C-alpha positions as CSV (number, residue, x, y, z in Angstrom):
1,M,116.4,71.4,-53.8
2,N,119.3,72.3,-56.0
3,R,119.3,74.4,-59.2
4,R,119.7,71.5,-61.6
5,D,116.8,69.5,-60.1
6,F,114.6,72.5,-60.0
7,L,115.1,73.4,-63.6
8,R,114.6,69.8,-64.7
9,A,111.3,69.7,-62.7
10,N,110.1,72.8,-64.4
11,G,111.3,72.3,-67.9
12,S,107.8,71.4,-69.2
13,I,105.9,74.3,-67.6
14,C,104.1,76.6,-70.1
15,A,104.3,80.3,-69.7
16,G,101.4,82.8,-69.7
17,W,98.9,81.2,-67.3
18,A,95.4,82.7,-67.4
19,L,95.3,85.5,-64.9
20,S,92.3,84.3,-62.8
21,R,92.5,80.6,-63.5
22,A,92.0,78.3,-60.6
23,M,94.6,75.6,-59.9
24,P,93.2,72.7,-58.0
25,V,96.2,71.1,-56.3
26,L,94.4,68.0,-54.9
27,A,91.0,66.8,-55.8
28,N,90.3,64.8,-52.6
29,T,88.5,66.6,-49.8
30,P,89.1,65.0,-46.4
31,S,86.3,63.8,-44.1
32,A,84.9,66.1,-41.5
33,D,86.2,64.0,-38.6
34,G,88.7,66.1,-36.8
35,W,89.5,68.3,-39.8
36,R,89.2,72.1,-39.9
37,T,89.2,74.0,-43.2
38,F,90.8,77.5,-43.6
39,E,91.0,80.0,-46.4
40,V,94.3,81.8,-46.6
41,V,94.6,84.9,-48.8
42,T,98.0,86.5,-49.6
43,K,98.0,89.9,-51.3
44,V,101.2,91.5,-52.6
45,E,101.9,94.9,-54.1
46,L,105.2,96.4,-55.4
47,L,105.0,100.1,-54.3
48,K,108.0,101.3,-56.3
49,P,108.2,99.2,-59.5
50,D,111.4,99.6,-61.5
51,G,111.3,98.1,-64.9
52,I,110.2,94.4,-65.3
53,G,108.8,93.0,-62.1
54,H,108.6,89.5,-60.7
55,I,106.7,88.3,-57.6
56,W,106.9,84.8,-56.1
57,L,104.7,83.3,-53.4
58,P,104.9,79.9,-51.7
59,A,101.8,77.8,-52.3
60,P,100.5,75.4,-49.5
61,L,101.9,71.8,-49.5
62,I,101.3,70.1,-52.8
63,R,100.9,66.6,-51.3
64,N,98.5,65.0,-48.9
65,T,99.8,64.3,-45.4
66,P,98.1,63.0,-42.2
67,Y,97.9,66.6,-41.0
68,Q,97.2,68.7,-44.1
69,H,95.2,68.4,-47.4
70,T,95.5,71.4,-49.7
71,T,92.2,71.5,-51.6
72,S,92.6,74.5,-53.8
73,T,95.0,77.2,-54.9
74,R,93.8,80.2,-57.0
75,F,95.8,83.3,-58.0
76,I,95.3,86.6,-59.9
77,A,98.2,88.7,-61.2
78,E,96.9,92.1,-62.1
79,G,98.8,93.5,-65.0
80,G,100.9,90.5,-65.5
81,T,101.0,86.7,-66.1
82,A,101.3,83.9,-63.5
83,T,101.7,80.2,-63.2
84,L,102.1,77.5,-60.5
85,I,105.4,75.6,-60.6
86,K,105.8,72.4,-58.6
87,D,108.7,70.3,-57.3
88,K,107.4,66.9,-56.0
89,Q,110.5,65.9,-54.0
90,S,110.3,69.0,-51.8
91,A,106.5,69.3,-52.0
92,L,107.1,72.8,-53.2
93,G,104.7,75.0,-55.1
94,I,105.7,78.4,-56.3
95,V,103.3,80.9,-57.7
96,S,105.5,82.9,-60.2
97,A,104.2,86.1,-61.7
98,M,105.9,88.5,-64.2
99,Y,104.9,92.1,-65.0
100,P,106.0,94.4,-67.8
101,A,107.9,97.6,-67.1
102,N,104.8,99.9,-67.2
103,A,102.7,97.7,-64.8
104,K,101.8,98.2,-61.1
105,P,102.5,94.7,-59.9
106,M,99.9,93.1,-57.7
107,L,99.4,89.4,-56.9
108,A,96.7,87.7,-54.9
109,L,96.8,84.0,-53.9
110,T,93.8,82.3,-52.3
111,S,94.3,78.9,-50.8
112,R,92.1,76.4,-49.0
113,V,93.6,73.9,-46.6
114,A,92.1,71.2,-44.3
115,L,94.1,70.7,-41.2
116,K,94.0,68.1,-38.4
117,N,96.0,67.8,-35.2
118,Y,98.7,65.2,-35.6
119,S,100.5,62.9,-33.2
120,V,102.5,59.7,-33.3
121,D,102.4,57.3,-30.4
122,L,106.0,56.4,-29.7
123,S,105.3,54.4,-26.5
124,S,104.7,51.2,-28.4
125,R,106.1,49.6,-31.5
126,R,104.2,50.4,-34.7
127,T,104.2,48.9,-38.2
128,A,103.7,52.0,-40.3
129,P,104.4,51.4,-44.1
130,A,108.0,51.8,-45.0
131,G,108.9,55.1,-46.7
132,S,110.2,55.3,-50.2
133,Q,114.0,54.8,-50.1
134,T,114.4,57.5,-52.7
135,E,112.6,59.9,-50.5
136,L,114.5,58.9,-47.4
137,N,117.8,59.2,-49.2
138,Y,116.8,62.7,-50.4
139,F,116.2,63.8,-46.8
140,L,119.6,62.5,-45.7
141,Q,121.4,64.8,-48.1
142,P,123.3,67.9,-46.8
143,S,122.5,71.4,-48.1
144,Q,124.6,74.5,-48.3
145,Y,123.5,75.8,-44.8
146,V,122.7,72.4,-43.3
147,P,125.8,70.2,-43.7
148,T,126.1,66.8,-42.1
149,D,129.9,66.6,-41.6
150,G,132.6,68.2,-39.4
151,I,131.3,70.0,-36.3
152,V,127.7,69.0,-37.1
153,K,128.4,65.3,-37.0
154,Q,130.8,65.6,-34.1
155,T,128.0,67.4,-32.1
156,A,125.4,64.8,-33.1
157,L,127.6,61.9,-32.0
158,K,128.1,63.6,-28.6
159,A,124.4,64.3,-28.2
160,T,123.5,60.7,-29.0
161,A,126.2,59.0,-27.0
162,G,124.7,55.9,-25.4
163,A,121.6,55.9,-27.6
164,T,121.1,52.7,-29.5
165,T,117.7,52.9,-31.3
166,D,116.5,55.5,-33.8
167,I,113.9,56.7,-31.3
168,E,116.6,57.2,-28.6
169,K,118.8,59.1,-31.1
170,A,115.9,61.3,-32.3
171,R,114.9,62.1,-28.7
172,A,118.5,62.8,-27.6
173,I,119.0,65.3,-30.4
174,Y,115.7,67.0,-29.6
175,E,116.7,67.3,-25.9
176,W,120.1,68.6,-26.9
177,V,118.7,71.3,-29.1
178,V,116.2,72.4,-26.5
179,A,118.9,72.5,-23.7
180,N,121.6,74.2,-25.7
181,T,119.9,76.9,-27.8
182,F,117.7,79.9,-27.1
183,R,115.3,82.1,-29.1
184,N,116.8,85.4,-30.1
185,P,113.9,87.8,-30.9
186,K,116.3,90.3,-32.5
187,I,117.0,88.1,-35.6
188,R,115.0,89.2,-38.7
189,G,112.4,86.9,-40.1
190,C,112.7,83.3,-39.1
191,G,116.5,83.3,-39.0
192,R,119.5,82.5,-41.2
193,G,119.3,78.7,-41.1
194,D,123.1,78.5,-41.1
195,I,123.8,75.7,-38.5
196,R,127.6,75.4,-39.1
197,F,127.9,79.1,-38.2
198,M,125.9,78.5,-35.0
199,L,128.1,75.6,-33.9
200,E,131.5,77.1,-34.9
201,S,130.7,80.5,-33.4
202,G,129.1,79.2,-30.3
203,D,126.2,81.6,-30.9
204,M,123.3,79.3,-30.2
205,G,120.6,81.9,-30.4
206,G,118.2,81.9,-33.3
207,K,114.6,81.5,-34.5
208,C,112.7,78.5,-35.9
209,A,114.7,78.3,-39.2
210,D,117.9,78.1,-37.1
211,L,116.9,75.9,-34.2
212,N,114.8,73.4,-36.2
213,A,117.4,73.4,-39.0
214,L,119.9,72.4,-36.3
215,Y,117.7,69.5,-35.4
216,V,117.5,68.4,-39.1
217,G,121.2,68.6,-39.6
218,L,122.2,66.7,-36.5
219,A,119.6,64.0,-37.2
220,R,120.8,63.5,-40.8
221,S,124.4,63.4,-39.7
222,V,123.7,60.2,-37.7
223,G,121.6,58.5,-40.4
224,L,118.1,59.7,-39.5
225,P,116.2,61.2,-42.4
226,A,114.8,64.5,-41.4
227,R,113.3,67.6,-43.1
228,H,112.3,71.2,-42.4
229,V,108.6,71.9,-42.9
230,Y,108.2,75.6,-43.7
231,G,104.8,77.1,-43.1
232,L,102.6,79.7,-41.5
233,R,100.6,80.0,-38.2
234,I,97.0,80.7,-39.1
235,A,94.9,80.3,-35.9
236,K,95.0,80.6,-32.2
237,S,96.3,77.7,-30.1
238,D,93.5,75.7,-28.5
239,L,96.1,74.1,-26.2
240,G,96.5,77.3,-24.2
241,Y,99.8,78.6,-25.7
242,K,99.4,82.3,-26.4
243,S,102.9,82.4,-27.9
244,L,102.1,79.6,-30.4
245,G,99.1,81.0,-32.2
246,L,97.5,84.1,-33.8
247,A,95.6,86.6,-31.8
248,T,93.7,87.9,-34.9
249,D,93.0,86.9,-38.5
250,I,96.1,88.6,-39.8
251,A,98.9,86.1,-40.4
252,T,101.3,88.4,-42.2
253,K,104.0,87.8,-39.6
254,G,103.0,84.2,-38.8
255,Q,105.8,82.3,-40.7
256,H,107.1,79.3,-38.8
257,C,109.3,76.4,-39.6
258,R,108.8,72.9,-38.0
259,A,110.7,69.6,-38.5
260,E,110.0,65.9,-39.1
261,V,112.3,62.9,-38.5
262,Y,111.7,59.5,-40.0
263,L,111.7,56.5,-37.6
264,H,111.4,53.0,-39.0
265,G,108.1,51.5,-37.9
266,Y,106.6,54.9,-37.1
267,G,107.0,56.9,-40.3
268,W,107.5,60.7,-40.3
269,V,107.4,62.0,-36.7
270,P,106.6,65.7,-36.0
271,V,109.0,67.6,-33.8
272,D,109.5,71.3,-32.9
273,P,112.3,72.1,-30.4
274,A,112.2,75.8,-31.6
275,D,108.7,76.3,-30.3
276,V,109.8,74.9,-26.9
277,R,112.2,77.8,-26.8
278,K,109.5,80.2,-28.0
279,V,107.2,79.2,-25.1
280,A,110.1,79.7,-22.7
281,L,110.8,83.2,-23.9
282,E,107.4,84.5,-24.9
283,E,104.6,82.7,-23.0
284,P,103.3,85.3,-20.5
285,P,104.8,86.6,-18.3
286,G,107.9,85.6,-20.3
287,N,111.4,84.3,-19.7
288,R,110.2,81.1,-18.2
289,P,112.9,78.5,-17.2
290,L,112.9,75.1,-18.8
291,S,111.7,73.6,-15.5
292,D,108.5,75.7,-15.7
293,E,105.4,73.6,-15.9
294,I,104.1,75.1,-19.1
295,V,107.5,74.8,-20.8
296,S,107.9,71.2,-19.6
297,R,104.5,70.4,-21.1
298,A,105.5,72.0,-24.5
299,R,108.8,70.1,-24.4
300,N,107.0,66.8,-23.9
301,D,104.2,67.5,-26.4
302,L,106.4,68.8,-29.3
303,F,108.3,65.6,-29.7
304,G,105.8,63.5,-31.5
305,S,102.9,65.9,-32.0
306,W,101.8,69.1,-33.6
307,E,98.8,71.3,-33.0
308,M,97.6,72.1,-36.5
309,N,96.8,75.8,-36.1
310,W,99.6,76.1,-38.7
311,M,99.7,75.5,-42.5
312,A,102.7,73.8,-44.2
313,Y,104.2,75.3,-47.4
314,N,107.1,73.0,-48.4
315,Y,110.2,71.0,-47.4
316,A,112.5,72.9,-49.7
317,H,115.9,74.4,-49.1
318,D,118.4,76.3,-51.4
319,V,115.3,77.3,-53.4
320,V,115.9,78.6,-56.9
321,L,113.2,81.1,-57.8
322,P,112.2,80.6,-61.5
323,G,113.4,83.4,-63.6
324,S,115.4,85.1,-60.9
325,A,118.8,86.6,-61.5
326,N,119.7,86.3,-57.8
327,K,121.1,83.6,-55.6
328,P,118.8,80.8,-54.2
329,L,116.8,81.3,-51.0
330,V,117.8,79.4,-47.9
331,Y,114.1,78.8,-47.4
332,F,110.8,79.9,-48.9
333,M,108.2,81.1,-46.5
334,Y,108.0,84.8,-47.2
335,P,106.7,86.6,-50.4
336,Q,109.6,87.5,-52.7
337,A,110.0,90.0,-55.5
338,E,112.5,91.5,-57.9
339,T,112.6,94.4,-60.2
340,S,115.3,95.7,-62.6
341,G,117.0,97.1,-59.5
342,G,117.4,93.7,-57.9
343,R,115.6,91.7,-55.2
344,I,113.3,93.5,-52.9
345,D,113.8,93.1,-49.1
346,P,110.7,91.2,-47.9
347,F,110.9,93.0,-44.6
348,D,110.9,96.5,-46.2
349,P,107.3,97.9,-46.1
350,D,108.3,101.1,-48.0
351,N,108.9,99.1,-51.2
352,F,107.1,95.7,-50.7
353,K,103.6,95.6,-49.3
354,Y,101.9,92.4,-48.5
355,E,99.2,91.0,-46.2
356,I,98.1,87.5,-45.3
357,T,94.6,87.0,-43.9
358,V,92.9,83.9,-42.7
359,K,89.3,82.7,-42.2
360,E,88.1,79.4,-40.9
361,I,85.3,78.2,-43.1
362,S,84.4,74.8,-41.5
């Protein structure tokens, strides 16, 4: 989402939201068949406030999907004021809180989401309703760190050589990303998301926001609408992958980006080549080859299906934080904050304390 579109989307938002007011995002509660409901609580505190403070949190996805319904979003900004700002195109919700210079900034966000495992049968022709052309065009656009020209398009054309259908192209790109990248555990957070740098430097190591961004950029460059889906792991894996789930109810470091590709007749199809590489590196005992049985199973499963022990936040890129004096974010999964001294490092626990806890409620 670019700066102009974001400002236009938020031009009518009123300031000074009631501190403890509940914000119902969607009124519909899904049926119990296959759905699990979770409560996710994010608490943030600025330990060293410096002048006026600002905290931003990503809210869960603000639209219904086959795999997630966000049923409520509530927030309390102690000592300040907060509001929920939405951008429909990128399904982005931002809880934005401001604090005066004498405050001790704290923000709590409580969300409830219903999740359901999701898969698309690609073995036979489907007749899913056609997607909105406006939406599909939006998810063909390049972004600052995910271009669709130059080396990105050249790489995609090589990866899809011989493929004639959309499914064949989407699968070929998936297999190329799995085969030509690796997970680099030394990279901070979820990665840089700069795919041109990856391809031009030849450094094909990264994390989910790198590897899945590469999938998105390659797909878009050959005419396949694709999008990042930024989110958070919130439960253990029931499919037996220790590396793809939480061991406890603490999700503070569970941020994870997935991807979707649009295929005519099938709709939006879930993919996650980055998690194939995570299984290869981290599934006990670790450093498994791609030929390993468990890695092969993940490689097959993660083209066309997702286990929903994970909650989606948004599809946004180049995110402008409302009221921020700093540059846009490449992606928005982590809590963010600024004081008069500038933006706070979200990985700096000495200045920026936050915790995300999860509880399954049905």
